[in-house]
All heavy atoms as an XYZ file, in Angstrom:
926
protein
N      19.989     16.101     -7.903
C      18.695     16.794     -8.005
C      17.611     15.865     -8.061
O      16.519     16.037     -7.466
C      18.680     17.753     -9.143
C      17.461     18.691     -9.291
S      17.553     19.819     -7.861
C      16.234     20.897     -8.383
N      17.811     14.749     -8.845
C      16.754     13.696     -8.909
C      16.443     13.073     -7.577
O      15.225     12.763     -7.259
N      17.380     12.824     -6.684
C      17.203     12.279     -5.437
C      16.260     13.122     -4.544
O      15.381     12.772     -3.848
C      18.557     11.756     -4.733
C      19.157     10.713     -5.480
C      18.256     11.485     -3.218
C      20.572     10.450     -4.888
N      16.652     14.452     -4.608
C      15.838     15.471     -3.830
C      14.367     15.519     -4.290
O      13.512     15.549     -3.536
C      16.508     16.903     -3.922
C      15.877     17.937     -3.147
C      15.831     17.553     -1.646
C      16.519     19.266     -3.417
N      14.215     15.415     -5.628
C      12.800     15.497     -6.181
C      12.097     14.166     -5.803
O      10.950     14.172     -5.417
C      12.845     15.517     -7.712
C      13.189     17.001     -8.189
C      13.268     16.941     -9.728
C      12.223     18.084     -7.771
N      12.727     13.069     -5.819
C      12.104     11.821     -5.438
C      11.779     11.734     -3.835
O      10.745     11.245     -3.421
C      13.094     10.647     -5.691
C      12.349      9.392     -6.067
C      13.239      8.271     -6.604
N      14.135      8.855     -7.656
C      15.464      8.372     -7.902
N      15.916      7.455     -7.085
N      16.112      8.790     -8.794
N      12.602     12.399     -3.133
C      12.382     12.580     -1.607
C      11.132     13.420     -1.322
O      10.314     13.035     -0.630
C      13.659     13.112     -0.932
C      13.544     13.489      0.482
C      13.325     12.119      1.331
C      14.648     14.245      1.056
N      11.113     14.548     -2.092
C       9.924     15.413     -1.831
C       8.649     14.626     -2.402
O       7.672     14.770     -1.786
C      10.146     16.718     -2.709
C      11.302     17.536     -1.976
C       8.866     17.485     -2.807
C      11.749     18.645     -2.807
N       8.739     13.923     -3.520
C       7.605     13.260     -3.981
C       7.113     12.219     -3.014
O       5.903     12.049     -2.712
C       7.839     12.600     -5.367
N       8.042     11.531     -2.391
C       7.746     10.528     -1.405
C       7.128     11.122     -0.163
O       6.153     10.596      0.440
C       8.916      9.569     -1.022
O       9.492      9.076     -2.217
C       8.607      8.524     -0.062
N       7.628     12.255      0.280
C       7.174     12.898      1.442
C       5.781     13.443      1.285
O       4.881     13.365      2.065
C       8.111     14.219      1.752
N       5.362     14.023     -0.043
C       4.102     14.375     -0.314
C       3.228     13.201     -0.285
O       2.037     13.288      0.205
C       4.090     15.129     -1.708
C       2.573     15.266     -2.166
C       4.777     16.523     -1.594
N       3.617     12.087     -0.826
C       2.824     10.854     -0.849
C       2.523     10.404      0.524
O       1.359     10.033      0.874
C       3.510      9.766     -1.702
N       3.475     10.442      1.474
C       3.214     10.046      2.867
C       2.222     11.030      3.525
O       1.384     10.693      4.210
C       4.484     10.128      3.782
C       5.155      8.692      3.726
C       6.301      8.540      2.889
C       4.692      7.797      4.594
C       6.888      7.261      2.843
C       5.339      6.513      4.461
C       6.420      6.256      3.687
N       2.450     12.259      3.196
C       1.403     13.275      3.765
C      -0.002     13.124      3.356
O      -0.833     13.107      4.075
C       1.871     14.761      3.458
C       0.984     15.764      3.865
C       0.559     16.127      5.079
C       0.060     16.645      2.942
N      -0.379     17.146      5.067
C      -0.711     17.413      3.791
C      -0.045     16.731      1.570
C      -1.552     18.350      3.206
C      -0.879     17.599      1.026
C      -1.697     18.396      1.914
N      -0.111     12.782      1.998
C      -1.450     12.545      1.446
C      -1.971     11.199      2.134
O      -3.331     11.157      2.238
C      -1.429     12.336     -0.118
C      -1.115     13.716     -0.812
C      -1.041     13.509     -2.350
C      -2.313     14.650     -0.535
N      -1.121     10.184      2.285
C      -1.622      8.969      2.892
C      -2.181      9.236      4.217
O      -3.135      8.557      4.704
C      -0.483      7.984      2.936
O       0.411      8.217      3.976
N      -1.634     10.224      4.983
C      -2.124     10.498      6.333
C      -3.516     11.177      6.308
O      -4.425     11.011      7.190
C      -1.283     11.376      7.185
O      -1.186     12.675      6.532
C       0.072     10.814      7.398
N      -3.841     11.858      5.133
C      -5.120     12.429      4.903
C      -6.153     11.446      4.460
O      -7.387     11.593      4.731
C      -5.020     13.676      3.970
C      -4.072     14.733      4.400
C      -3.945     15.721      3.370
C      -4.618     15.429      5.604
N      -5.756     10.457      3.604
C      -6.717      9.644      2.886
C      -6.925      8.302      3.612
O      -8.079      7.838      3.674
C      -6.137      9.398      1.429
C      -7.055      8.386      0.839
C      -6.108     10.704      0.691
N      -5.862      7.708      4.205
C      -6.048      6.327      4.697
C      -6.214      6.303      6.247
O      -5.308      6.873      6.916
C      -4.772      5.556      4.261
C      -4.823      5.389      2.718
C      -4.910      4.098      4.825
C      -3.581      4.758      2.127
N      -7.321      5.728      6.695
C      -7.373      5.705      8.138
C      -6.488      4.641      8.748
O      -6.196      3.701      8.115
C      -8.871      5.114      8.338
C      -9.426      4.694      7.032
C      -8.441      5.211      5.946
N      -5.877      4.994      9.890
C      -4.927      4.244     10.458
C      -3.455      4.753     10.387
O      -2.589      4.195     10.948
N      -3.226      5.694      9.330
C      -1.970      6.352      9.200
C      -2.194      7.788      9.702
O      -2.949      8.502      9.211
C      -1.599      6.261      7.751
C      -1.448      4.860      7.241
C      -0.208      7.002      7.655
C      -1.175      4.747      5.714
N      -1.515      7.981     10.742
C      -1.750      9.320     11.511
C      -0.381     10.155     11.630
O       0.643      9.528     11.844
C      -2.267      9.024     12.835
C      -3.646      8.330     12.771
O      -4.442      8.712     11.991
O      -3.713      7.354     13.577
N      -0.621     11.433     11.493
C       0.492     12.402     11.658
C      -0.099     13.291     12.793
O      -0.843     14.164     12.620
C       0.677     13.250     10.407
C       1.830     14.136     10.298
C       3.154     13.404     10.611
C       1.995     14.748      8.887
N       0.425     13.046     13.978
C      -0.201     13.629     15.215
C       0.481     14.847     15.715
O       1.161     14.789     16.700
C      -0.247     12.541     16.300
O       0.995     12.071     16.505
C      -1.212     11.424     16.062
N       0.458     15.814     14.925
C       1.016     17.188     15.228
C       0.204     18.273     14.668
O      -0.394     18.031     13.623
C       2.481     17.335     14.975
O       2.954     18.498     15.408
C       2.729     17.283     13.442
N       0.131     19.488     15.247
C      -0.547     20.525     14.764
C       0.264     21.554     13.933
O      -0.092     22.359     13.129
C      -1.368     21.287     15.744
C      -2.457     20.414     16.362
O      -3.097     19.629     15.555
O      -2.795     20.524     17.461
N       1.546     21.496     14.244
C       2.552     22.450     13.720
C       2.808     22.053     12.230
O       3.259     20.899     11.933
C       3.805     22.530     14.505
O       4.819     23.152     13.846
N       2.624     22.980     11.298
C       2.905     22.747      9.951
C       4.483     22.364      9.661
O       4.814     21.619      8.845
C       2.585     23.854      8.923
C       0.996     23.899      8.788
S       0.291     22.415      8.208
C       0.805     22.389      6.530
N       5.327     23.102     10.376
C       6.809     22.925     10.366
C       7.096     21.406     10.691
O       7.851     20.744     10.071
C       7.550     23.908     11.177
O       7.134     25.202     10.792
C       8.924     23.777     11.021
N       6.545     20.986     11.787
C       6.776     19.656     12.365
C       6.123     18.514     11.419
O       6.732     17.580     11.192
C       6.263     19.505     13.780
C       6.719     18.284     14.460
C       6.361     18.215     15.849
O       5.768     19.164     16.464
O       6.698     17.138     16.492
N       5.039     18.953     10.882
C       4.455     17.971      9.820
C       5.433     17.791      8.695
O       5.640     16.685      8.216
C       3.138     18.428      9.347
C       1.926     18.199     10.250
C       0.648     18.672      9.741
C      -0.509     18.436     10.681
N      -1.786     18.847     10.164
N       5.885     18.942      8.144
C       6.818     18.896      6.945
C       8.050     18.130      7.253
O       8.517     17.278      6.527
C       7.002     20.300      6.401
N       8.625     18.476      8.466
C       9.870     17.837      8.848
C       9.617     16.288      9.036
O      10.549     15.525      8.716
C      10.381     18.402     10.214
O      10.570     19.878      9.999
C      11.710     17.784     10.654
N       8.548     15.975      9.734
C       8.158     14.504      9.950
C       8.058     13.700      8.717
O       8.724     12.607      8.541
C       6.912     14.469     10.807
O       7.143     15.060     12.024
C       6.622     12.986     11.001
N       7.289     14.224      7.737
C       7.096     13.459      6.470
C       8.400     13.434      5.703
O       8.679     12.407      5.035
C       5.973     14.020      5.543
C       4.646     13.867      6.340
C       6.113     15.482      5.243
N       9.169     14.403      5.729
C      10.574     14.216      5.066
C      11.487     13.227      5.774
O      12.117     12.489      5.091
C      11.352     15.661      5.051
C      10.827     16.649      4.059
C      11.475     18.060      4.226
C      11.136     16.230      2.708
N      11.469     13.121      7.179
C      12.180     12.181      7.786
C      11.677     10.849      7.536
O      12.523      9.812      7.319
C      12.238     12.529      9.305
C      13.094     13.850      9.500
C      12.939     11.402     10.026
C      13.069     14.332     10.940
N      10.369     10.678      7.595
C       9.774      9.437      7.305
C      10.029      8.932      5.852
O      10.204      7.724      5.631
C       8.282      9.447      7.639
C       7.531      8.173      6.999
C       8.010      9.622      9.135
N      10.023      9.902      4.841
C      10.335      9.428      3.567
C      11.768      8.931      3.359
O      12.039      8.028      2.731
C      10.173     10.658      2.598
N      12.717      9.589      4.131
C      14.112      9.146      4.266
C      14.226      7.681      4.816
O      14.847      6.858      4.280
C      14.984     10.166      4.979
C      16.389      9.541      5.206
C      15.166     11.461      4.252
N      13.523      7.646      5.945
C      13.454      6.274      6.612
C      12.934      5.145      5.585
O      13.462      4.125      5.455
C      12.630      6.216      7.928
C      13.274      7.125      8.947
C      12.389      4.834      8.415
C      12.399      7.429     10.185
N      11.891      5.538      4.981
C      11.231      4.588      4.009
C      12.154      4.210      2.913
O      12.278      3.061      2.350
C       9.899      5.146      3.435
C       9.056      4.267      2.673
C       8.579      3.066      3.205
C       8.806      4.500      1.319
C       7.719      2.183      2.489
C       8.043      3.587      0.541
C       7.526      2.512      1.271
N      12.855      5.285      2.317
C      13.795      5.036      1.305
C      14.950      4.161      1.726
O      15.373      3.295      1.011
N      15.517      4.331      2.921
C      16.505      3.486      3.554
C      16.114      2.049      3.827
O      16.811      1.165      3.400
C      17.006      4.142      4.739
C      17.780      5.293      4.694
C      18.276      6.053      5.992
C      19.166      5.126      3.878
N      14.855      1.924      4.328
C      14.363      0.606      4.628
C      14.155     -0.074      3.306
O      14.610     -1.336      3.174
C      13.032      0.709      5.405
C      12.243     -0.648      5.336
C      13.320      1.120      6.749
N      13.539      0.512      2.272
C      13.311     -0.149      0.998
C      14.668     -0.380      0.297
O      14.826     -1.484     -0.294
C      12.460      0.797      0.077
C      11.035      0.460      0.174
O      10.654     -0.649      0.542
N      10.218      1.458      0.028
N      15.637      0.520      0.370
C      16.850      0.395     -0.343
C      17.691     -0.725      0.182
O      18.451     -1.468     -0.536
N      17.601     -0.959      1.601
C      18.408     -1.983      2.153
C      17.780     -3.310      2.167
O      18.367     -4.414      1.850
C      18.877     -1.523      3.640
C      19.523     -2.696      4.404
C      19.677     -0.306      3.548
N      16.541     -3.320      2.603
C      15.871     -4.547      2.872
C      15.149     -5.330      1.554
O      15.159     -6.431      1.441
C      14.802     -4.510      3.901
C      15.389     -4.266      5.322
C      14.180     -4.202      6.309
C      16.295     -5.352      5.748
N      14.634     -4.470      0.773
C      13.883     -5.032     -0.379
C      14.734     -5.924     -1.292
O      14.243     -6.940     -1.642
C      13.209     -3.896     -1.121
C      12.034     -4.511     -1.976
C      10.970     -3.549     -2.427
O      11.353     -2.331     -2.572
N       9.707     -3.965     -2.435
N      15.971     -5.500     -1.603
C      16.782     -6.301     -2.517
C      17.037     -7.705     -1.808
O      17.083     -8.813     -2.387
C      17.999     -5.587     -2.779
C      17.638     -4.135     -2.500
C      16.591     -4.182     -1.525
N      17.292     -7.684     -0.555
C      17.586     -8.833      0.235
C      16.393     -9.784      0.189
O      16.398    -10.964     -0.037
C      18.005     -8.464      1.654
C      19.452     -7.787      1.579
C      18.288     -9.790      2.478
C      19.784     -7.095      2.908
N      15.218     -9.186      0.416
C      13.959     -9.992      0.498
C      13.690    -10.488     -0.875
O      13.289    -11.779     -0.930
C      12.836     -9.078      1.039
C      13.113     -8.758      2.509
C      11.490     -9.861      0.827
C      12.150     -7.733      3.044
N      13.798     -9.864     -1.860
C      13.583    -10.319     -3.223
C      14.544    -11.397     -3.666
O      14.041    -12.344     -4.277
C      13.713     -9.149     -4.179
C      12.379     -8.250     -4.229
C      12.479     -7.289     -5.323
C      11.225     -6.445     -5.407
N      11.249     -5.462     -6.548
N      15.692    -11.277     -3.284
C      16.730    -12.331     -3.557
C      16.448    -13.642     -2.751
O      16.435    -14.687     -3.388
C      18.158    -11.745     -3.189
O      18.469    -10.648     -3.876
C      19.272    -12.936     -3.596
N      16.246    -13.422     -1.573
C      15.939    -14.674     -0.786
C      14.563    -15.365     -1.084
O      14.495    -16.513     -1.152
C      15.922    -14.364      0.817
C      17.397    -14.004      1.152
C      15.405    -15.509      1.625
C      17.501    -13.510      2.486
N      13.613    -14.485     -1.334
C      12.212    -14.993     -1.501
C      11.854    -15.054     -3.004
O      10.678    -15.002     -3.441
N      12.807    -15.134     -3.976
C      12.462    -15.061     -5.446
C      11.457    -16.209     -5.820
O      10.714    -15.962     -6.626
C      13.687    -15.044     -6.318
S      14.676    -16.558     -6.252
N      11.569    -17.369     -5.169
C      10.706    -18.474     -5.361
C       9.186    -18.037     -5.045
O       8.189    -18.407     -5.807
N       9.084    -17.451     -3.897
C       7.781    -17.122     -3.441
C       7.154    -16.001     -4.362
O       5.966    -16.048     -4.733
C       7.744    -16.554     -1.960
C       6.437    -16.091     -1.518
C       8.408    -17.560     -1.069
N       8.066    -15.068     -4.856
C       7.544    -14.080     -5.769
C       7.063    -14.733     -7.093
O       5.997    -14.421     -7.608
C       8.644    -13.154     -6.114
C       8.802    -11.919     -5.200
C       9.541    -12.092     -3.952
C       8.124    -10.732     -5.368
C       9.652    -11.014     -3.027
C       8.267     -9.715     -4.498
C       9.080     -9.861     -3.299
O       9.138     -8.783     -2.416
N       7.809    -15.714     -7.642
C       7.374    -16.466     -8.796
C       6.080    -17.279     -8.545
O       5.221    -17.301     -9.379
C       8.508    -17.385     -9.223
N       6.057    -18.011     -7.440
C       4.896    -18.734     -7.047
C       3.650    -17.940     -7.026
O       2.606    -18.467     -7.430
C       5.090    -19.645     -5.778
C       4.143    -20.514     -5.409
C       4.011    -21.601     -6.398
C       4.418    -21.006     -3.952
N       3.657    -16.773     -6.453
C       2.450    -15.878     -6.258
C       2.372    -14.931     -7.325
O       1.497    -13.988     -7.272
C       2.499    -15.165     -4.875
O       3.655    -14.294     -4.903
C       2.647    -16.142     -3.718
N       3.100    -15.047     -8.366
C       3.093    -14.084     -9.517
C       3.281    -12.605     -9.089
O       2.737    -11.693     -9.597
C       1.796    -14.216    -10.287
C       1.446    -15.584    -10.846
C       0.098    -15.632    -11.451
C       2.592    -16.026    -11.875
N       4.161    -12.388     -8.104
C       4.441    -11.090     -7.649
C       3.548    -10.481     -6.599
O       3.755     -9.404     -6.106
N       2.391    -11.181     -6.331
C       1.428    -10.591     -5.348
C       1.940    -10.534     -3.912
O       1.504     -9.718     -3.111
C       0.135    -11.368     -5.378
C      -0.704    -11.245     -6.612
C      -1.933    -12.197     -6.553
C      -1.155     -9.767     -6.771
N       2.930    -11.372     -3.560
C       3.590    -11.255     -2.248
C       4.321     -9.928     -2.052
O       4.527     -9.485     -1.032
C       4.530    -12.487     -2.098
C       5.023    -12.547     -0.586
C       5.812    -12.301     -2.966
C       3.922    -13.060      0.264
N       4.570     -9.186     -3.214
C       5.147     -7.867     -3.025
C       4.260     -6.902     -2.276
O       4.750     -6.042     -1.522
C       5.513     -7.365     -4.406
N       2.942     -7.095     -2.443
C       2.049     -6.328     -1.545
C       2.262     -6.445     -0.163
O       2.281     -5.487      0.718
C       0.611     -6.589     -2.013
C       0.084     -6.164     -3.323
C      -1.307     -6.658     -3.592
C       0.154     -4.586     -3.372
N       2.400     -7.755      0.262
C       2.610     -8.039      1.696
C       4.027     -7.524      2.108
O       4.050     -6.937      3.260
C       2.498     -9.571      1.915
C       2.875     -9.942      3.326
C       1.094    -10.072      1.582
N       4.979     -7.786      1.320
C       6.353     -7.340      1.570
C       6.402     -5.787      1.736
O       6.954     -5.242      2.767
C       7.465     -7.791      0.632
C       8.731     -7.183      0.768
C       7.535     -9.247      0.674
N       5.754     -5.021      0.881
C       5.692     -3.605      0.916
C       4.996     -3.158      2.143
O       5.310     -2.136      2.824
C       5.060     -2.984     -0.361
C       6.063     -3.088     -1.491
O       7.279     -3.281     -1.378
N       5.432     -3.054     -2.730
N       3.895     -3.869      2.567
C       3.115     -3.498      3.712
C       3.959     -3.713      4.909
O       3.951     -2.904      5.856
N       4.769     -4.744      5.001
C       5.625     -4.980      6.129
C       6.748     -3.893      6.228
O       7.064     -3.432      7.295
C       6.268     -6.377      6.050
C       5.267     -7.567      6.342
C       5.974     -8.839      5.974
C       4.878     -7.548      7.775
N       7.282     -3.543      5.109
C       8.290     -2.542      5.099
C       7.694     -1.163      5.551
O       8.390     -0.356      6.206
C       8.932     -2.367      3.670
C       9.710     -3.586      3.285
C      10.381     -3.463      1.807
C      10.934     -3.800      4.218
N       6.448     -0.872      5.056
C       5.755      0.279      5.434
C       5.503      0.337      7.068
O       5.664      1.325      7.607
C       4.327      0.480      4.715
C       3.794      1.750      4.754
C       4.069      2.723      3.877
C       2.834      2.029      5.736
C       3.393      3.909      3.902
C       2.163      3.272      5.730
C       2.549      4.212      4.778
N       5.099     -0.804      7.479
C       4.819     -0.986      8.917
C       6.084     -0.845      9.784
O       6.214     -0.166     10.832
C       4.264     -2.422      9.190
C       3.603     -2.629     10.596
C       2.511     -1.639     10.862
C       3.045     -4.038     10.719
N       7.167     -1.327      9.167
C       8.562     -1.221      9.854
C       9.009      0.321      9.837
O       9.474      0.773     10.758
C       9.658     -2.074      9.029
C      11.039     -1.917      9.644
C      11.218     -2.334     10.986
C      11.949     -2.620      8.625
N       8.618      0.961      8.765
C       8.916      2.504      8.733
C       8.174      3.198      9.802
O       8.740      4.054     10.570
C       8.561      3.055      7.322
O       9.417      2.322      6.365
C       8.807      4.584      7.230
N       6.864      2.806     10.019
C       6.078      3.349     11.003
C       6.681      3.116     12.434
O       6.679      3.959     13.346
N       7.105      1.885     12.615
C       7.786      1.472     13.982
C       8.953      2.186     14.148
O       9.181      2.653     15.301
C       7.957     -0.001     13.902
C       8.654     -0.453     15.244
C       8.066     -0.681     16.393
C       9.945     -0.691     15.349
N       8.941     -1.120     17.372
C      10.153     -1.216     16.699
C      11.166     -0.596     14.598
C      11.444     -1.447     17.283
C      12.348     -0.998     15.120
C      12.532     -1.413     16.531
N       9.909      2.364     13.169
C      11.079      3.135     13.346
C      10.829      4.572     13.616
O      11.496      5.169     14.457
C      11.961      3.012     12.118
C      12.525      1.692     11.921
C      13.190      3.977     12.131
C      13.286      1.266     10.670
N       9.839      5.144     12.954
C       9.436      6.562     13.227
C       8.916      6.712     14.669
O       9.308      7.750     15.321
C       8.377      6.952     12.249
N       8.197      5.585     15.157
C       7.831      5.770     16.492
C       8.819      5.656     17.570
O       8.935      6.348     18.593
N       9.935      4.803     17.168
C      11.203      4.634     18.087
C      11.932      5.971     18.081
O      12.627      6.254     19.107
C      11.991      3.558     17.551
C      11.385      2.104     17.664
C      11.202      1.859     19.341
O      12.122      2.002     20.027
O      10.019      1.459     19.678
N      11.816      6.838     17.060
C      12.538      8.048     16.979
C      11.684      9.203     17.484
O      12.076     10.365     17.342
C      12.938      8.349     15.481
C      13.974      7.387     14.859
C      14.204      7.718     13.415
C      15.239      7.502     15.675
N      10.520      8.844     18.123
C       9.504      9.828     18.641
C       9.082     10.805     17.600
O       8.777     11.972     18.042
C      10.166     10.523     19.910
C      10.412      9.702     21.098
O       9.473      8.715     21.227
O      11.367      9.906     21.735
N       8.839     10.259     16.441
C       8.258     11.139     15.361
C       6.773     10.969     15.511
O       6.227      9.914     15.745
C       8.771     10.741     14.065
C      10.226     11.003     13.730
C      10.539     10.301     12.407
C      10.435     12.383     13.662
N       5.961     12.040     15.303
C       4.497     11.882     15.346
C       3.850     11.291     14.163
O       2.817     11.811     13.498
C       4.089     13.334     15.536
C       5.065     14.176     14.830
C       6.394     13.417     15.009
N       4.381     10.090     13.747
C       3.855      9.348     12.607
C       3.614      7.995     13.075
O       4.435      7.364     13.578
C       4.895      9.325     11.502
C       4.479      8.572     10.187
C       3.564      9.161      9.325
C       4.835      7.316     10.062
C       3.244      8.614      8.253
C       4.439      6.543      8.877
C       3.559      7.340      7.945
N       2.212      7.512     12.860
C       1.809      6.085     13.217
C       1.197      5.407     12.236
O       0.405      5.986     11.523
C       0.947      6.289     14.574
C       1.545      6.993     15.699
C       0.568      7.319     16.773
O      -0.729      7.492     16.358
N       0.896      7.583     18.045
N       1.493      4.151     12.207
C       0.782      3.182     11.250
C       0.123      2.175     12.103
O       0.822      1.414     12.865
C       1.816      2.452     10.302
C       0.986      1.539      9.376
C       2.492      3.548      9.518
N      -1.185      2.186     12.018
C      -2.010      1.280     13.012
C      -2.489      0.105     12.239
O      -3.540      0.290     11.479
C      -3.104      2.028     13.701
C      -2.699      3.171     14.589
O      -1.601      3.001     15.191
O      -3.334      4.236     14.646
N      -1.924     -0.998     12.385
C      -2.535     -2.196     11.671
C      -1.744     -2.475     10.471
O      -1.279     -1.677      9.746
N      -1.797     -3.795     10.162
C      -1.124     -4.276      8.940
C      -1.918     -4.195      7.654
O      -1.601     -3.503      6.708
C      -0.622     -5.779      9.069
C      -0.119     -6.313      7.885
C       1.178     -5.836      7.480
C      -0.667     -7.366      7.230
C       1.799     -6.374      6.366
C      -0.071     -7.935      5.974
C       1.086     -7.325      5.589
N      -3.150     -4.885      7.677
C      -3.895     -4.989      6.381
C      -4.523     -3.638      6.025
O      -4.331     -3.157      5.003
C      -5.129     -6.012      6.531
C      -4.398     -7.378      6.345
C      -4.434     -8.281      7.416
C      -3.788     -7.899      5.199
N      -3.729     -9.444      6.836
C      -3.317     -9.229      5.478
C      -3.600     -7.441      3.925
C      -2.713    -10.048      4.633
C      -2.924     -8.340      3.037
C      -2.531     -9.562      3.454
N      -5.285     -2.927      6.851
C      -5.950     -1.682      6.489
C      -5.006     -0.587      6.234
O      -5.002      0.177      5.196
C      -6.992     -1.360      7.521
C      -6.455     -2.150      8.756
C      -5.663     -3.268      8.307
N      -4.034     -0.458      7.137
C      -3.190      0.759      7.106
C      -1.925      0.547      6.330
O      -1.545      1.258      5.367
C      -2.880      1.273      8.447
N      -1.088     -0.531      6.645
C       0.137     -0.707      6.093
C       0.221     -1.121      4.588
O       0.902     -0.578      3.814
C       0.968     -1.703      6.859
N      -0.655     -2.034      4.335
C      -0.633     -2.537      2.882
C      -1.335     -1.426      2.055
O      -0.732     -1.109      0.952
C      -1.446     -3.878      2.779
C      -1.741     -4.208      1.385
C      -0.674     -5.045      3.524
N      -2.385     -0.838      2.482
C      -2.973      0.103      1.630
C      -2.097      1.344      1.581
O      -2.070      2.048      0.566
C      -4.259      0.544      2.304
C      -5.596      0.323      1.400
C      -6.326     -0.769      1.777
C      -6.357      1.614      1.227
N      -1.463      1.731      2.745
C      -0.591      2.802      2.716
C       0.667      2.683      1.827
O       0.999      3.571      1.103
N       1.180      1.418      1.806
C       2.328      1.127      0.945
C       1.812      1.175     -0.535
O       2.593      1.760     -1.424
C       2.941     -0.194      1.222
N       0.747      0.714     -0.876
C       0.166      0.747     -2.128
C      -0.073      2.121     -2.656
O       0.381      2.639     -3.689
C      -1.107     -0.062     -2.311
C      -1.737     -0.298     -3.603
C      -0.750     -0.889     -4.559
C      -2.860     -1.207     -3.567
N      -0.701      2.969     -1.807
C      -0.988      4.404     -1.933
C       0.201      5.216     -2.188
O       0.349      5.965     -3.270
C      -1.891      4.981     -0.840
C      -2.194      6.341     -1.040
C      -3.411      6.675     -1.811
C      -1.605      7.444     -0.536
C      -3.755      7.980     -2.026
C      -1.855      8.699     -0.663
C      -3.043      9.055     -1.459
N       1.165      5.079     -1.345
C       2.405      5.809     -1.445
C       3.202      5.460     -2.771
O       3.742      6.328     -3.413
C       3.341      5.628     -0.151
C       4.734      6.142     -0.418
C       2.752      6.335      0.976
N       3.209      4.195     -3.192
C       3.868      3.830     -4.353
C       3.153      4.400     -5.537
O       3.907      4.907     -6.383
C       3.778      2.230     -4.438
O       4.460      1.620     -3.458
N       1.908      4.356     -5.660
C       1.202      4.978     -6.782
C       1.318      6.449     -6.828
O       1.582      6.968     -7.870
C      -0.309      4.485     -6.642
C      -1.093      5.310     -7.786
C      -0.457      3.011     -6.896
N       1.178      7.131     -5.734
C       1.236      8.537     -5.714
C       2.764      8.913     -6.062
O       2.960      9.900     -6.794
C       0.844      9.167     -4.335
C       1.188     10.588     -4.236
C      -0.640      8.973     -4.150
N       3.725      8.315     -5.495
C       5.096      8.632     -5.790
C       5.325      8.414     -7.334
O       5.976      9.261     -7.918
C       6.025      7.690     -4.985
O       5.785      7.973     -3.544
C       7.550      8.093     -5.192
N       4.809      7.362     -7.836
C       5.083      7.077     -9.317
C       4.287      8.145    -10.134
O       4.961      8.678    -11.088
C       4.404      5.705     -9.646
C       4.464      5.364    -11.087
C       5.583      5.147    -11.894
C       3.326      5.379    -11.907
N       5.071      4.888    -13.187
C       3.802      5.062    -13.255
C       1.900      5.621    -11.673
C       2.928      4.894    -14.378
C       0.994      5.410    -12.812
C       1.559      5.141    -14.050
N       3.197      8.539     -9.766
C       2.521      9.605    -10.519
C       3.179     10.990    -10.409
O       3.467     11.694    -11.350
C       0.992      9.801    -10.030
C       0.048      8.630    -10.346
C      -1.299      8.898     -9.630
C      -0.131      8.659    -11.937
N       3.654     11.322     -9.185
C       4.413     12.534     -8.938
C       5.803     12.472     -9.794
O       6.157     13.452    -10.362
C       4.661     12.813     -7.552
C       3.382     13.233     -6.695
C       3.785     13.382     -5.244
C       2.853     14.610     -7.191
N       6.403     11.411     -9.736
C       7.594     11.188    -10.504
C       7.358     11.412    -12.022
O       8.197     12.017    -12.729
N       6.142     11.033    -12.550
C       5.929     11.275    -14.002
C       5.694     12.690    -14.293
O       6.169     13.207    -15.193
C       4.579     10.504    -14.413
C       4.712      8.956    -14.518
C       3.383      8.329    -14.849
C       5.669      8.575    -15.619
N       4.994     13.429    -13.257
C       4.745     14.700    -13.490
C       6.055     15.577    -13.343
O       6.279     16.579    -14.076
C       3.671     15.267    -12.470
C       3.625     16.837    -12.414
C       2.388     14.670    -12.856
N       6.908     15.333    -12.368
C       8.108     16.091    -12.059
C       9.226     15.736    -13.000
O      10.225     16.373    -12.959
C       8.539     15.906    -10.547
C       7.543     16.490     -9.671
S       7.816     16.451     -7.873
C       9.112     15.320     -7.551
N       9.157     14.695    -13.737
C      10.234     14.240    -14.646
C      10.027     14.888    -16.017
O      10.381     14.232    -17.063
C      10.266     12.683    -14.716
C      11.543     12.177    -15.333
O      12.556     12.909    -15.208
O      11.479     11.138    -16.038
N       9.859     16.106    -16.054
C       9.789     16.800    -17.242
C      11.158     17.499    -17.551
O      11.690     18.050    -16.755
C       8.705     17.980    -17.171
C       7.344     17.504    -16.782
C       6.570     16.961    -18.013
N       5.258     16.495    -17.480
C       4.595     15.733    -18.194
N       5.132     15.015    -19.246
N       3.452     15.297    -17.642
N      11.715     17.206    -18.662
C      13.029     17.709    -19.105
C      12.861     19.199    -19.477
O      12.105     19.738    -20.097
C      13.727     16.898    -20.222
C      14.117     15.550    -19.598
O      14.337     15.432    -18.419
O      14.123     14.617    -20.403
């Protein structure tokens, strides 16, 4: 149940990012297709983060220490951009245009919103 709630929180965060951040677009008019797309993109983002982020942190631990963790913003932006690219390759109507304005801000926004939704939904 926890994984499903986390997936829904991430999907909502992705949907909100398409409304708030310029350069992150959900190009469909159908509400069903929008919901399906953000759920699939949330799954892609979870898989990309789950597989690549531990490898990147292990290999680049020196860079993380040297930059006091600020490189994590760049890494998260790259993973967000990779998620947008994979979504494009799967012909999903989700696009991330650009690294600095869209990908880095989008990754930061999705992380904060997912964290906040996790706090709200984690009521016992």
